[in-house]
N, C-alpha and C positions, 0 to 999 in steps of 0.2 A: 740521961742516956741518949745517945745519938740515934737518929732514925736511919735505917737502911733504905736507900732510895733506889727505885727500879723504874723501868719504862711504865710499869703498871700503876705506880703510885706517885710518881714525880709531880705531875700536873695537879693532882688532888692535894698534895701536901702544900704546894705553892698557893693554890687557890684558898686553902684554909688558913693562910696567914692573916693576922689582924692588921689593920691599917697602921703603918709606921713600924711594923715588926720586921726584924731582919732574921735571915737564916744563913748560916755558914755551911756551905756544901764542899766537902773534901772529895775530890776525884783521885783515886789511889788504886794500887794493885799490890797484892801480897809479895810479888817478886821484886818490887821497887824499893831499894834501900832507903832513899830519902823519904819515901812514903811511910815506911815503917818508923822513921824518926819523927815524922809529923803526926802520926796517928795518936800517940799518947797526949800530945798537946790538945788535939781536937777532942779526944774523949774526955779529958779533964775539963775543958770548957763546957762540954755537954753536962757533965756532973755538977758543974757550978751554976747551971741554970740557963746557959745560952742555948738557943735553938740551933741544933747542928744536925746535918745529914751527911751520910757517906755514900759514895757510889764506887763500887768495885768495877773498874773499867774492864777487867778481864771477863766479867760476867755481864756487863751492861755496855757493850761496845756501841750499840745503836744509840743509846742515850748520850754517851760521851761524844759521839760523832755529831749528833744533832745539836749539841751545845758548843761544838767547835773546840773540844778539848784535844790538843795535839801532844801535850807533854804532861807528865805527872811528877810530883803532885801538882794539881791545879786546885786552888781554893777560890770559890766564887761566893760572893756575898749577894744574896737576893733581898731586896727591900720592896715591900708591897707587891710581892710576887714577880718582880722583874730584876734582871741582873743589874747590880749596882756597882760592883767592883770585882776585879779578878786579879789573882796572884798566881804566879807560876814559880815553882821551886819551894824549898823549905822556908817556912815563915815562923817568926817568933810569936809567942802568945801575945805579947804587947802589940805587935802589928795587927794581928787578927782582932784583938779586943777593940782597938781603935777603929777598925773598919766596921765593926758591927754595932758600935754605939751611935 
């Protein structure tokens, strides 16, 4: 299951990552059609054991702004607690899996 990330828990979740571990974070909004197409892919990856977080930018504008998210969907891969790779727009599962491995 994916983790819902907020300003309150974001830093804690990143700090809790093990060395070499990656987390895929999906910045989305319920009114965004491409985001609604991306979400099932992200949720399935979480169910398959990938470490996944989601940020609803409508509710977490400050967090999205702090991370420079200007367009959605934006998918950010964090490795060892730091941004490793960023994608903007709808992405295939294959692309995301390759990024988190």
